[in-house]
Jmol script that loads the backbone (N, CA, C; Angstrom):
load data "model"
ATOM      1  N   UNK A   1      -9.124  14.945  -4.021  1.00  0.00           N
ATOM      2  CA  UNK A   1      -8.973  13.637  -3.008  1.00  0.00           C
ATOM      3  C   UNK A   1     -10.415  13.527  -2.346  1.00  0.00           C
ATOM      4  N   UNK A   2     -11.243  14.837  -2.216  1.00  0.00           N
ATOM      5  CA  UNK A   2     -11.913  15.141  -1.523  1.00  0.00           C
ATOM      6  C   UNK A   2     -13.277  14.478  -2.326  1.00  0.00           C
ATOM      7  N   UNK A   3     -13.109  14.387  -3.617  1.00  0.00           N
ATOM      8  CA  UNK A   3     -14.038  13.797  -4.943  1.00  0.00           C
ATOM      9  C   UNK A   3     -14.044  12.568  -4.552  1.00  0.00           C
ATOM     10  N   UNK A   4     -13.141  11.795  -4.144  1.00  0.00           N
ATOM     11  CA  UNK A   4     -13.024  10.229  -3.372  1.00  0.00           C
ATOM     12  C   UNK A   4     -13.234   9.627  -2.305  1.00  0.00           C
ATOM     13  N   UNK A   5     -12.521  10.693  -1.285  1.00  0.00           N
ATOM     14  CA  UNK A   5     -12.696   9.654  -0.138  1.00  0.00           C
ATOM     15  C   UNK A   5     -14.006  11.189   0.780  1.00  0.00           C
ATOM     16  N   UNK A   6     -14.643  10.087   1.632  1.00  0.00           N
ATOM     17  CA  UNK A   6     -14.924  10.610   2.448  1.00  0.00           C
ATOM     18  C   UNK A   6     -14.529  11.564   3.636  1.00  0.00           C
ATOM     19  N   UNK A   7     -15.144  12.718   4.109  1.00  0.00           N
ATOM     20  CA  UNK A   7     -13.879  13.679   4.835  1.00  0.00           C
ATOM     21  C   UNK A   7     -13.382  12.506   5.943  1.00  0.00           C
ATOM     22  N   UNK A   8     -13.824  12.156   6.473  1.00  0.00           N
ATOM     23  CA  UNK A   8     -13.959  11.436   8.034  1.00  0.00           C
ATOM     24  C   UNK A   8     -13.253   9.913   7.284  1.00  0.00           C
ATOM     25  N   UNK A   9     -12.811   9.649   6.123  1.00  0.00           N
ATOM     26  CA  UNK A   9     -12.675   8.698   5.732  1.00  0.00           C
ATOM     27  C   UNK A   9     -11.553   8.115   6.466  1.00  0.00           C
ATOM     28  N   UNK A  10     -11.176   6.677   6.960  1.00  0.00           N
ATOM     29  CA  UNK A  10     -10.196   5.843   7.299  1.00  0.00           C
ATOM     30  C   UNK A  10      -9.054   5.075   6.232  1.00  0.00           C
ATOM     31  N   UNK A  11      -7.887   5.582   6.911  1.00  0.00           N
ATOM     32  CA  UNK A  11      -7.002   5.036   5.702  1.00  0.00           C
ATOM     33  C   UNK A  11      -5.586   3.819   6.524  1.00  0.00           C
ATOM     34  N   UNK A  12      -5.803   2.639   6.567  1.00  0.00           N
ATOM     35  CA  UNK A  12      -4.545   2.022   7.596  1.00  0.00           C
ATOM     36  C   UNK A  12      -4.189   1.110   6.057  1.00  0.00           C
ATOM     37  N   UNK A  13      -2.863   0.904   6.162  1.00  0.00           N
ATOM     38  CA  UNK A  13      -1.409  -0.170   5.793  1.00  0.00           C
ATOM     39  C   UNK A  13      -0.581  -0.600   6.837  1.00  0.00           C
ATOM     40  N   UNK A  14      -0.072  -1.119   6.021  1.00  0.00           N
ATOM     41  CA  UNK A  14       1.336  -1.631   7.561  1.00  0.00           C
ATOM     42  C   UNK A  14       2.283  -0.385   7.845  1.00  0.00           C
ATOM     43  N   UNK A  15       1.813   0.738   7.636  1.00  0.00           N
ATOM     44  CA  UNK A  15       3.094   1.602   8.227  1.00  0.00           C
ATOM     45  C   UNK A  15       1.960   2.925   8.693  1.00  0.00           C
ATOM     46  N   UNK A  16       0.631   2.918   8.627  1.00  0.00           N
ATOM     47  CA  UNK A  16       0.360   4.129   8.778  1.00  0.00           C
ATOM     48  C   UNK A  16      -1.107   3.520   9.305  1.00  0.00           C
ATOM     49  N   UNK A  17      -1.856   4.419   9.981  1.00  0.00           N
ATOM     50  CA  UNK A  17      -3.530   4.433  10.314  1.00  0.00           C
ATOM     51  C   UNK A  17      -3.895   5.929  10.511  1.00  0.00           C
ATOM     52  N   UNK A  18      -4.596   6.861   9.902  1.00  0.00           N
ATOM     53  CA  UNK A  18      -5.257   7.601   9.673  1.00  0.00           C
ATOM     54  C   UNK A  18      -6.177   8.197   9.385  1.00  0.00           C
ATOM     55  N   UNK A  19      -7.044   9.276   9.950  1.00  0.00           N
ATOM     56  CA  UNK A  19      -8.416   9.629   9.246  1.00  0.00           C
ATOM     57  C   UNK A  19      -8.542  11.159   8.771  1.00  0.00           C
ATOM     58  N   UNK A  20      -8.882  11.308   7.570  1.00  0.00           N
ATOM     59  CA  UNK A  20      -9.230  12.463   7.083  1.00  0.00           C
ATOM     60  C   UNK A  20      -8.976  12.267   5.859  1.00  0.00           C
ATOM     61  N   UNK A  21      -9.340  13.556   5.472  1.00  0.00           N
ATOM     62  CA  UNK A  21      -8.563  13.310   4.030  1.00  0.00           C
ATOM     63  C   UNK A  21      -7.105  13.885   3.576  1.00  0.00           C
ATOM     64  N   UNK A  22      -7.009  15.015   4.260  1.00  0.00           N
ATOM     65  CA  UNK A  22      -5.910  16.079   4.865  1.00  0.00           C
ATOM     66  C   UNK A  22      -4.441  15.244   5.174  1.00  0.00           C
ATOM     67  N   UNK A  23      -4.628  13.880   6.062  1.00  0.00           N
ATOM     68  CA  UNK A  23      -3.679  12.962   6.430  1.00  0.00           C
ATOM     69  C   UNK A  23      -3.531  11.980   5.122  1.00  0.00           C
ATOM     70  N   UNK A  24      -4.602  11.261   4.513  1.00  0.00           N
ATOM     71  CA  UNK A  24      -4.589  10.489   3.896  1.00  0.00           C
ATOM     72  C   UNK A  24      -3.847  10.624   2.247  1.00  0.00           C
ATOM     73  N   UNK A  25      -4.027  12.188   2.407  1.00  0.00           N
ATOM     74  CA  UNK A  25      -3.406  12.950   1.207  1.00  0.00           C
ATOM     75  C   UNK A  25      -1.770  13.196   1.396  1.00  0.00           C
ATOM     76  N   UNK A  26      -1.397  13.299   2.646  1.00  0.00           N
ATOM     77  CA  UNK A  26       0.086  13.301   3.009  1.00  0.00           C
ATOM     78  C   UNK A  26       0.617  12.318   2.822  1.00  0.00           C
ATOM     79  N   UNK A  27       0.325  11.146   3.238  1.00  0.00           N
ATOM     80  CA  UNK A  27       0.528   9.786   3.047  1.00  0.00           C
ATOM     81  C   UNK A  27       0.935   9.592   1.429  1.00  0.00           C
ATOM     82  N   UNK A  28       0.495   9.767   0.634  1.00  0.00           N
ATOM     83  CA  UNK A  28       0.145   9.482  -0.673  1.00  0.00           C
ATOM     84  C   UNK A  28       1.365  10.861  -1.404  1.00  0.00           C
ATOM     85  N   UNK A  29       0.649  11.610  -1.004  1.00  0.00           N
ATOM     86  CA  UNK A  29       2.128  12.857  -1.266  1.00  0.00           C
ATOM     87  C   UNK A  29       3.653  12.481  -0.719  1.00  0.00           C
ATOM     88  N   UNK A  30       3.955  11.962   0.697  1.00  0.00           N
ATOM     89  CA  UNK A  30       5.172  11.408   0.926  1.00  0.00           C
ATOM     90  C   UNK A  30       5.332  10.089   0.093  1.00  0.00           C
ATOM     91  N   UNK A  31       4.779   9.211  -0.252  1.00  0.00           N
ATOM     92  CA  UNK A  31       5.130   8.037  -1.324  1.00  0.00           C
ATOM     93  C   UNK A  31       5.648   8.573  -2.390  1.00  0.00           C
ATOM     94  N   UNK A  32       4.917   9.316  -3.268  1.00  0.00           N
ATOM     95  CA  UNK A  32       5.088   9.752  -4.389  1.00  0.00           C
ATOM     96  C   UNK A  32       6.614  10.217  -4.332  1.00  0.00           C
ATOM     97  N   UNK A  33       6.541  11.386  -3.320  1.00  0.00           N
ATOM     98  CA  UNK A  33       8.315  11.851  -3.434  1.00  0.00           C
ATOM     99  C   UNK A  33       9.409  11.053  -2.666  1.00  0.00           C
ATOM    100  N   UNK A  34       8.876  10.151  -2.325  1.00  0.00           N
ATOM    101  CA  UNK A  34       9.972   9.122  -1.913  1.00  0.00           C
ATOM    102  C   UNK A  34      10.463   8.007  -3.140  1.00  0.00           C
ATOM    103  N   UNK A  35       9.476   7.430  -4.055  1.00  0.00           N
ATOM    104  CA  UNK A  35       9.519   7.007  -4.503  1.00  0.00           C
ATOM    105  C   UNK A  35       9.294   6.888  -6.389  1.00  0.00           C
ATOM    106  N   UNK A  36      10.100   6.164  -7.526  1.00  0.00           N
ATOM    107  CA  UNK A  36       9.963   6.861  -8.921  1.00  0.00           C
ATOM    108  C   UNK A  36       8.985   5.778  -9.246  1.00  0.00           C
ATOM    109  N   UNK A  37       8.515   6.067 -10.692  1.00  0.00           N
ATOM    110  CA  UNK A  37       7.671   5.229 -11.751  1.00  0.00           C
ATOM    111  C   UNK A  37       6.863   4.064 -10.762  1.00  0.00           C
ATOM    112  N   UNK A  38       6.185   4.616 -10.000  1.00  0.00           N
ATOM    113  CA  UNK A  38       5.146   4.374  -9.369  1.00  0.00           C
ATOM    114  C   UNK A  38       3.773   3.901 -10.374  1.00  0.00           C
ATOM    115  N   UNK A  39       3.775   2.207 -10.207  1.00  0.00           N
ATOM    116  CA  UNK A  39       2.556   1.555 -10.627  1.00  0.00           C
ATOM    117  C   UNK A  39       1.786   0.654 -10.359  1.00  0.00           C
ATOM    118  N   UNK A  40       0.676   1.204 -10.168  1.00  0.00           N
ATOM    119  CA  UNK A  40      -0.268  -0.476  -9.840  1.00  0.00           C
ATOM    120  C   UNK A  40      -1.033  -1.233 -10.903  1.00  0.00           C
ATOM    121  N   UNK A  41      -0.716  -2.203 -11.112  1.00  0.00           N
ATOM    122  CA  UNK A  41      -1.325  -3.116 -11.881  1.00  0.00           C
ATOM    123  C   UNK A  41      -2.404  -3.936 -10.947  1.00  0.00           C
ATOM    124  N   UNK A  42      -4.052  -3.627 -11.618  1.00  0.00           N
ATOM    125  CA  UNK A  42      -4.938  -4.099 -10.489  1.00  0.00           C
ATOM    126  C   UNK A  42      -4.990  -5.922 -11.287  1.00  0.00           C
ATOM    127  N   UNK A  43      -4.561  -6.681 -10.547  1.00  0.00           N
ATOM    128  CA  UNK A  43      -4.616  -8.108 -10.978  1.00  0.00           C
ATOM    129  C   UNK A  43      -6.416  -8.867 -10.658  1.00  0.00           C
ATOM    130  N   UNK A  44      -7.166  -8.211  -9.829  1.00  0.00           N
ATOM    131  CA  UNK A  44      -8.595  -8.717  -9.781  1.00  0.00           C
ATOM    132  C   UNK A  44      -9.100  -7.954  -8.856  1.00  0.00           C
ATOM    133  N   UNK A  45     -10.582  -7.617  -9.049  1.00  0.00           N
ATOM    134  CA  UNK A  45     -11.323  -6.397  -8.488  1.00  0.00           C
ATOM    135  C   UNK A  45     -12.494  -7.622  -7.685  1.00  0.00           C
ATOM    136  N   UNK A  46     -13.524  -6.931  -7.133  1.00  0.00           N
ATOM    137  CA  UNK A  46     -14.552  -7.694  -6.324  1.00  0.00           C
ATOM    138  C   UNK A  46     -15.318  -6.399  -6.106  1.00  0.00           C
ATOM    139  N   UNK A  47     -16.539  -6.002  -7.080  1.00  0.00           N
ATOM    140  CA  UNK A  47     -17.145  -4.372  -6.504  1.00  0.00           C
ATOM    141  C   UNK A  47     -18.540  -5.082  -6.363  1.00  0.00           C
ATOM    142  N   UNK A  48     -19.140  -4.156  -5.159  1.00  0.00           N
ATOM    143  CA  UNK A  48     -20.375  -4.115  -5.174  1.00  0.00           C
ATOM    144  C   UNK A  48     -20.571  -2.133  -4.362  1.00  0.00           C
ATOM    145  N   UNK A  49     -22.224  -2.250  -4.186  1.00  0.00           N
ATOM    146  CA  UNK A  49     -22.423  -0.954  -3.736  1.00  0.00           C
ATOM    147  C   UNK A  49     -21.780  -0.627  -2.910  1.00  0.00           C
ATOM    148  N   UNK A  50     -21.737  -1.638  -1.759  1.00  0.00           N
ATOM    149  CA  UNK A  50     -20.866  -1.098  -0.235  1.00  0.00           C
ATOM    150  C   UNK A  50     -19.460  -1.116  -0.888  1.00  0.00           C
ATOM    151  N   UNK A  51     -18.880  -1.571  -1.258  1.00  0.00           N
ATOM    152  CA  UNK A  51     -16.917  -1.375  -1.348  1.00  0.00           C
ATOM    153  C   UNK A  51     -16.758  -2.437  -2.465  1.00  0.00           C
ATOM    154  N   UNK A  52     -15.258  -2.401  -2.188  1.00  0.00           N
ATOM    155  CA  UNK A  52     -14.548  -2.976  -3.435  1.00  0.00           C
ATOM    156  C   UNK A  52     -13.324  -3.683  -2.585  1.00  0.00           C
ATOM    157  N   UNK A  53     -12.856  -5.182  -3.207  1.00  0.00           N
ATOM    158  CA  UNK A  53     -11.200  -5.287  -2.973  1.00  0.00           C
ATOM    159  C   UNK A  53     -10.741  -5.645  -4.240  1.00  0.00           C
ATOM    160  N   UNK A  54      -9.402  -4.896  -4.368  1.00  0.00           N
ATOM    161  CA  UNK A  54      -8.355  -4.860  -5.755  1.00  0.00           C
ATOM    162  C   UNK A  54      -7.388  -5.468  -5.153  1.00  0.00           C
ATOM    163  N   UNK A  55      -7.000  -6.914  -5.874  1.00  0.00           N
ATOM    164  CA  UNK A  55      -5.842  -7.432  -6.247  1.00  0.00           C
ATOM    165  C   UNK A  55      -4.656  -6.419  -6.440  1.00  0.00           C
ATOM    166  N   UNK A  56      -3.351  -5.705  -6.284  1.00  0.00           N
ATOM    167  CA  UNK A  56      -2.318  -5.634  -7.460  1.00  0.00           C
ATOM    168  C   UNK A  56      -1.010  -5.792  -6.820  1.00  0.00           C
ATOM    169  N   UNK A  57      -0.556  -5.286  -7.918  1.00  0.00           N
ATOM    170  CA  UNK A  57       0.840  -5.691  -7.919  1.00  0.00           C
ATOM    171  C   UNK A  57       1.332  -4.067  -8.421  1.00  0.00           C
ATOM    172  N   UNK A  58       2.031  -3.369  -7.034  1.00  0.00           N
ATOM    173  CA  UNK A  58       2.613  -2.134  -7.166  1.00  0.00           C
ATOM    174  C   UNK A  58       4.175  -2.184  -7.199  1.00  0.00           C
ATOM    175  N   UNK A  59       4.647  -1.738  -8.545  1.00  0.00           N
ATOM    176  CA  UNK A  59       5.753  -1.545  -8.927  1.00  0.00           C
ATOM    177  C   UNK A  59       6.463   0.200  -8.847  1.00  0.00           C
ATOM    178  N   UNK A  60       7.798   0.347  -8.406  1.00  0.00           N
ATOM    179  CA  UNK A  60       8.370   1.397  -7.559  1.00  0.00           C
ATOM    180  C   UNK A  60       9.493   1.238  -8.006  1.00  0.00           C
ATOM    181  N   UNK A  61      10.358   2.705  -7.643  1.00  0.00           N
ATOM    182  CA  UNK A  61      12.103   2.485  -7.325  1.00  0.00           C
ATOM    183  C   UNK A  61      12.068   3.343  -6.243  1.00  0.00           C
ATOM    184  N   UNK A  62      13.158   3.177  -5.385  1.00  0.00           N
ATOM    185  CA  UNK A  62      12.982   4.534  -4.595  1.00  0.00           C
ATOM    186  C   UNK A  62      14.122   5.190  -4.869  1.00  0.00           C
ATOM    187  N   UNK A  63      14.081   6.104  -4.431  1.00  0.00           N
ATOM    188  CA  UNK A  63      14.567   7.622  -5.424  1.00  0.00           C
ATOM    189  C   UNK A  63      16.255   7.495  -5.056  1.00  0.00           C
ATOM    190  N   UNK A  64      16.073   7.063  -3.260  1.00  0.00           N
ATOM    191  CA  UNK A  64      17.293   7.804  -1.943  1.00  0.00           C
ATOM    192  C   UNK A  64      18.021   6.076  -2.087  1.00  0.00           C
ATOM    193  N   UNK A  65      17.717   5.192  -2.464  1.00  0.00           N
ATOM    194  CA  UNK A  65      18.650   3.611  -2.009  1.00  0.00           C
ATOM    195  C   UNK A  65      18.060   2.909  -3.074  1.00  0.00           C
ATOM    196  N   UNK A  66      19.189   2.769  -3.872  1.00  0.00           N
ATOM    197  CA  UNK A  66      19.846   1.664  -5.076  1.00  0.00           C
ATOM    198  C   UNK A  66      18.254   2.077  -6.131  1.00  0.00           C
ATOM    199  N   UNK A  67      18.519   3.472  -7.006  1.00  0.00           N
ATOM    200  CA  UNK A  67      17.107   3.687  -7.695  1.00  0.00           C
ATOM    201  C   UNK A  67      17.332   3.259  -8.727  1.00  0.00           C
ATOM    202  N   UNK A  68      18.088   2.408  -9.255  1.00  0.00           N
ATOM    203  CA  UNK A  68      18.122   1.593 -10.734  1.00  0.00           C
ATOM    204  C   UNK A  68      17.104   0.303 -10.661  1.00  0.00           C
ATOM    205  N   UNK A  69      17.107   0.001  -9.026  1.00  0.00           N
ATOM    206  CA  UNK A  69      16.187  -1.159  -8.929  1.00  0.00           C
ATOM    207  C   UNK A  69      14.742  -1.272  -9.046  1.00  0.00           C
ATOM    208  N   UNK A  70      13.822  -1.907 -10.024  1.00  0.00           N
ATOM    209  CA  UNK A  70      12.519  -1.668  -9.572  1.00  0.00           C
ATOM    210  C   UNK A  70      11.974  -2.630  -8.548  1.00  0.00           C
ATOM    211  N   UNK A  71      11.298  -2.410  -7.808  1.00  0.00           N
ATOM    212  CA  UNK A  71      10.664  -3.571  -6.727  1.00  0.00           C
ATOM    213  C   UNK A  71       9.626  -3.679  -6.814  1.00  0.00           C
ATOM    214  N   UNK A  72       8.674  -4.896  -6.181  1.00  0.00           N
ATOM    215  CA  UNK A  72       7.372  -4.894  -6.570  1.00  0.00           C
ATOM    216  C   UNK A  72       6.577  -5.181  -5.232  1.00  0.00           C
ATOM    217  N   UNK A  73       5.810  -4.738  -5.012  1.00  0.00           N
ATOM    218  CA  UNK A  73       4.728  -5.261  -3.566  1.00  0.00           C
ATOM    219  C   UNK A  73       3.858  -5.761  -4.453  1.00  0.00           C
ATOM    220  N   UNK A  74       3.196  -6.908  -3.939  1.00  0.00           N
ATOM    221  CA  UNK A  74       1.928  -8.125  -4.371  1.00  0.00           C
ATOM    222  C   UNK A  74       1.042  -7.657  -3.208  1.00  0.00           C
ATOM    223  N   UNK A  75      -0.030  -7.256  -2.925  1.00  0.00           N
ATOM    224  CA  UNK A  75      -1.151  -6.764  -2.421  1.00  0.00           C
ATOM    225  C   UNK A  75      -2.778  -6.622  -2.546  1.00  0.00           C
ATOM    226  N   UNK A  76      -3.678  -6.021  -1.690  1.00  0.00           N
ATOM    227  CA  UNK A  76      -4.513  -6.148  -1.704  1.00  0.00           C
ATOM    228  C   UNK A  76      -5.461  -4.788  -0.990  1.00  0.00           C
ATOM    229  N   UNK A  77      -6.124  -4.056  -1.871  1.00  0.00           N
ATOM    230  CA  UNK A  77      -6.998  -2.958  -0.854  1.00  0.00           C
ATOM    231  C   UNK A  77      -8.642  -3.519  -0.381  1.00  0.00           C
ATOM    232  N   UNK A  78      -8.845  -3.063   0.717  1.00  0.00           N
ATOM    233  CA  UNK A  78     -10.461  -3.428   1.186  1.00  0.00           C
ATOM    234  C   UNK A  78     -10.841  -1.961   0.776  1.00  0.00           C
ATOM    235  N   UNK A  79     -11.704  -1.324   0.091  1.00  0.00           N
ATOM    236  CA  UNK A  79     -12.455  -0.205   0.002  1.00  0.00           C
ATOM    237  C   UNK A  79     -13.984  -0.390   0.631  1.00  0.00           C
ATOM    238  N   UNK A  80     -14.660   0.662   1.480  1.00  0.00           N
ATOM    239  CA  UNK A  80     -15.973   0.967   1.612  1.00  0.00           C
ATOM    240  C   UNK A  80     -16.310   2.266   1.280  1.00  0.00           C
ATOM    241  N   UNK A  81     -17.755   2.053   0.843  1.00  0.00           N
ATOM    242  CA  UNK A  81     -18.136   3.487   0.157  1.00  0.00           C
ATOM    243  C   UNK A  81     -19.472   3.772   1.185  1.00  0.00           C
ATOM    244  N   UNK A  82     -19.358   5.053   1.247  1.00  0.00           N
ATOM    245  CA  UNK A  82     -20.290   5.860   1.723  1.00  0.00           C
ATOM    246  C   UNK A  82     -21.472   6.311   1.010  1.00  0.00           C
ATOM    247  N   UNK A  83     -22.966   6.730   1.504  1.00  0.00           N
ATOM    248  CA  UNK A  83     -23.729   6.410   0.441  1.00  0.00           C
ATOM    249  C   UNK A  83     -23.529   7.425  -0.589  1.00  0.00           C
ATOM    250  N   UNK A  84     -22.380   8.142  -0.580  1.00  0.00           N
ATOM    251  CA  UNK A  84     -22.012   9.145  -1.437  1.00  0.00           C
ATOM    252  C   UNK A  84     -22.003   8.214  -2.694  1.00  0.00           C
ATOM    253  N   UNK A  85     -21.199   7.198  -2.690  1.00  0.00           N
ATOM    254  CA  UNK A  85     -20.010   6.668  -3.346  1.00  0.00           C
ATOM    255  C   UNK A  85     -18.640   7.188  -2.556  1.00  0.00           C
ATOM    256  N   UNK A  86     -18.510   7.894  -1.815  1.00  0.00           N
ATOM    257  CA  UNK A  86     -16.797   8.170  -1.642  1.00  0.00           C
ATOM    258  C   UNK A  86     -16.617   7.081  -0.339  1.00  0.00           C
ATOM    259  N   UNK A  87     -14.874   6.692  -0.597  1.00  0.00           N
ATOM    260  CA  UNK A  87     -14.174   5.842   0.143  1.00  0.00           C
ATOM    261  C   UNK A  87     -14.490   6.046   1.515  1.00  0.00           C
ATOM    262  N   UNK A  88     -15.135   5.636   2.489  1.00  0.00           N
ATOM    263  CA  UNK A  88     -15.251   5.824   3.946  1.00  0.00           C
ATOM    264  C   UNK A  88     -13.829   4.923   4.983  1.00  0.00           C
ATOM    265  N   UNK A  89     -13.835   3.842   4.183  1.00  0.00           N
ATOM    266  CA  UNK A  89     -12.612   3.176   4.898  1.00  0.00           C
ATOM    267  C   UNK A  89     -11.774   2.440   3.629  1.00  0.00           C
ATOM    268  N   UNK A  90     -10.490   2.492   3.600  1.00  0.00           N
ATOM    269  CA  UNK A  90      -9.877   2.420   2.509  1.00  0.00           C
ATOM    270  C   UNK A  90      -8.248   1.377   3.707  1.00  0.00           C
ATOM    271  N   UNK A  91      -8.048   0.063   3.493  1.00  0.00           N
ATOM    272  CA  UNK A  91      -7.089  -0.526   3.960  1.00  0.00           C
ATOM    273  C   UNK A  91      -6.433  -1.502   3.112  1.00  0.00           C
ATOM    274  N   UNK A  92      -4.699  -1.049   3.241  1.00  0.00           N
ATOM    275  CA  UNK A  92      -4.039  -1.876   1.924  1.00  0.00           C
ATOM    276  C   UNK A  92      -3.717  -3.084   3.268  1.00  0.00           C
ATOM    277  N   UNK A  93      -3.767  -4.273   2.683  1.00  0.00           N
ATOM    278  CA  UNK A  93      -3.187  -5.734   3.329  1.00  0.00           C
ATOM    279  C   UNK A  93      -1.892  -5.653   1.718  1.00  0.00           C
ATOM    280  N   UNK A  94      -0.722  -6.051   2.763  1.00  0.00           N
ATOM    281  CA  UNK A  94       0.608  -6.547   2.235  1.00  0.00           C
ATOM    282  C   UNK A  94       1.348  -6.724   3.520  1.00  0.00           C
ATOM    283  N   UNK A  95       2.333  -7.841   3.461  1.00  0.00           N
ATOM    284  CA  UNK A  95       3.518  -8.030   4.043  1.00  0.00           C
ATOM    285  C   UNK A  95       4.457  -7.248   3.823  1.00  0.00           C
ATOM    286  N   UNK A  96       4.567  -6.980   5.019  1.00  0.00           N
ATOM    287  CA  UNK A  96       5.859  -5.804   4.954  1.00  0.00           C
ATOM    288  C   UNK A  96       7.204  -6.812   5.160  1.00  0.00           C
ATOM    289  N   UNK A  97       7.028  -7.269   5.784  1.00  0.00           N
ATOM    290  CA  UNK A  97       8.266  -8.014   6.327  1.00  0.00           C
ATOM    291  C   UNK A  97       8.685  -8.807   4.827  1.00  0.00           C
ATOM    292  N   UNK A  98       7.785  -9.288   4.485  1.00  0.00           N
ATOM    293  CA  UNK A  98       8.479 -10.297   3.084  1.00  0.00           C
ATOM    294  C   UNK A  98       8.527  -9.087   1.773  1.00  0.00           C
ATOM    295  N   UNK A  99       7.883  -8.377   1.659  1.00  0.00           N
ATOM    296  CA  UNK A  99       7.762  -7.658   0.567  1.00  0.00           C
ATOM    297  C   UNK A  99       8.600  -6.558   0.574  1.00  0.00           C
ATOM    298  N   UNK A 100       9.405  -6.379   1.886  1.00  0.00           N
ATOM    299  CA  UNK A 100      10.097  -4.280   1.427  1.00  0.00           C
ATOM    300  C   UNK A 100      10.904  -4.786   2.332  1.00  0.00           C
ATOM    301  N   UNK A 101      11.207  -5.607   4.064  1.00  0.00           N
ATOM    302  CA  UNK A 101      11.954  -5.383   4.768  1.00  0.00           C
ATOM    303  C   UNK A 101      13.210  -6.474   4.338  1.00  0.00           C
ATOM    304  N   UNK A 102      12.449  -7.656   3.843  1.00  0.00           N
ATOM    305  CA  UNK A 102      13.585  -8.705   3.288  1.00  0.00           C
ATOM    306  C   UNK A 102      14.183  -8.330   2.050  1.00  0.00           C
ATOM    307  N   UNK A 103      14.228  -6.935   1.393  1.00  0.00           N
ATOM    308  CA  UNK A 103      15.299  -7.002   0.523  1.00  0.00           C
ATOM    309  C   UNK A 103      16.054  -5.674   0.962  1.00  0.00           C
ATOM    310  N   UNK A 104      16.059  -5.276   2.106  1.00  0.00           N
ATOM    311  CA  UNK A 104      17.143  -4.700   2.904  1.00  0.00           C
ATOM    312  C   UNK A 104      18.577  -5.251   3.357  1.00  0.00           C
ATOM    313  N   UNK A 105      19.657  -4.654   3.284  1.00  0.00           N
ATOM    314  CA  UNK A 105      20.916  -5.822   3.692  1.00  0.00           C
ATOM    315  C   UNK A 105      20.960  -6.418   4.611  1.00  0.00           C
ATOM    316  N   UNK A 106      20.687  -5.604   5.391  1.00  0.00           N
ATOM    317  CA  UNK A 106      20.681  -6.218   6.752  1.00  0.00           C
ATOM    318  C   UNK A 106      19.900  -6.693   7.334  1.00  0.00           C
ATOM    319  N   UNK A 107      18.418  -6.393   7.021  1.00  0.00           N
ATOM    320  CA  UNK A 107      17.878  -7.022   7.821  1.00  0.00           C
ATOM    321  C   UNK A 107      16.832  -8.012   7.070  1.00  0.00           C
ATOM    322  N   UNK A 108      17.543  -8.239   5.743  1.00  0.00           N
ATOM    323  CA  UNK A 108      16.898  -9.561   4.416  1.00  0.00           C
ATOM    324  C   UNK A 108      17.420 -10.544   4.983  1.00  0.00           C
ATOM    325  N   UNK A 109      18.819 -10.733   5.264  1.00  0.00           N
ATOM    326  CA  UNK A 109      19.514 -12.396   5.671  1.00  0.00           C
ATOM    327  C   UNK A 109      19.289 -12.717   6.697  1.00  0.00           C
ATOM    328  N   UNK A 110      18.808 -11.951   7.761  1.00  0.00           N
ATOM    329  CA  UNK A 110      18.053 -12.026   9.366  1.00  0.00           C
ATOM    330  C   UNK A 110      16.434 -12.811   9.131  1.00  0.00           C
ATOM    331  N   UNK A 111      16.082 -12.029   8.212  1.00  0.00           N
ATOM    332  CA  UNK A 111      14.363 -12.768   7.753  1.00  0.00           C
ATOM    333  C   UNK A 111      14.646 -14.088   7.541  1.00  0.00           C
ATOM    334  N   UNK A 112      15.347 -13.731   6.263  1.00  0.00           N
ATOM    335  CA  UNK A 112      15.453 -15.213   5.570  1.00  0.00           C
ATOM    336  C   UNK A 112      15.927 -16.273   6.165  1.00  0.00           C
ATOM    337  N   UNK A 113      16.832 -15.692   7.091  1.00  0.00           N
ATOM    338  CA  UNK A 113      17.331 -17.127   8.204  1.00  0.00           C
ATOM    339  C   UNK A 113      16.186 -17.591   9.013  1.00  0.00           C
ATOM    340  N   UNK A 114      15.169 -16.656   9.417  1.00  0.00           N
ATOM    341  CA  UNK A 114      14.365 -17.257  10.453  1.00  0.00           C
ATOM    342  C   UNK A 114      13.195 -17.729   9.224  1.00  0.00           C
ATOM    343  N   UNK A 115      12.965 -17.342   8.172  1.00  0.00           N
ATOM    344  CA  UNK A 115      12.082 -18.442   7.798  1.00  0.00           C
ATOM    345  C   UNK A 115      11.721 -19.239   7.338  1.00  0.00           C
ATOM    346  N   UNK A 116      13.482 -20.029   6.879  1.00  0.00           N
ATOM    347  CA  UNK A 116      14.047 -20.638   6.640  1.00  0.00           C
ATOM    348  C   UNK A 116      13.943 -21.777   7.965  1.00  0.00           C
ATOM    349  N   UNK A 117      14.565 -21.042   8.984  1.00  0.00           N
ATOM    350  CA  UNK A 117      14.329 -22.160  10.273  1.00  0.00           C
ATOM    351  C   UNK A 117      13.076 -22.393  10.838  1.00  0.00           C
ATOM    352  N   UNK A 118      12.370 -21.600  10.636  1.00  0.00           N
ATOM    353  CA  UNK A 118      10.257 -22.014  11.300  1.00  0.00           C
ATOM    354  C   UNK A 118      10.072 -22.670   9.924  1.00  0.00           C
ATOM    355  N   UNK A 119      10.437 -22.567   8.830  1.00  0.00           N
ATOM    356  CA  UNK A 119       9.583 -23.137   7.928  1.00  0.00           C
ATOM    357  C   UNK A 119       9.033 -25.027   8.334  1.00  0.00           C
TER     358      UNK A 119
END
end "model"
wireframe off; spacefill off
backbone 0.3
color backbone group
């Protein structure tokens, strides 16, 4: 990871906010330990010397909860590069309520009800 991320890189997503290669690596390791058949499909990119934006679909299965069901999260990553070309900031944007919580048996129906009422 140190090859791709600056030593003091920041990572943020809907569940985490950390600084440093080791904490970022722990997040990725935890994700791959809990999930199976992980795959990112890059749908669009915008890249220049300062950074990149990647629009993606992430498909996976949750090992401990209905592992036969393939799930999908649609999101985007904003990356900023340091002078050496390594990632200094990595922020993932995706809607945890719609993409994940709405699929859970107890929370999902409540979220869908609220969404209909507020629409």
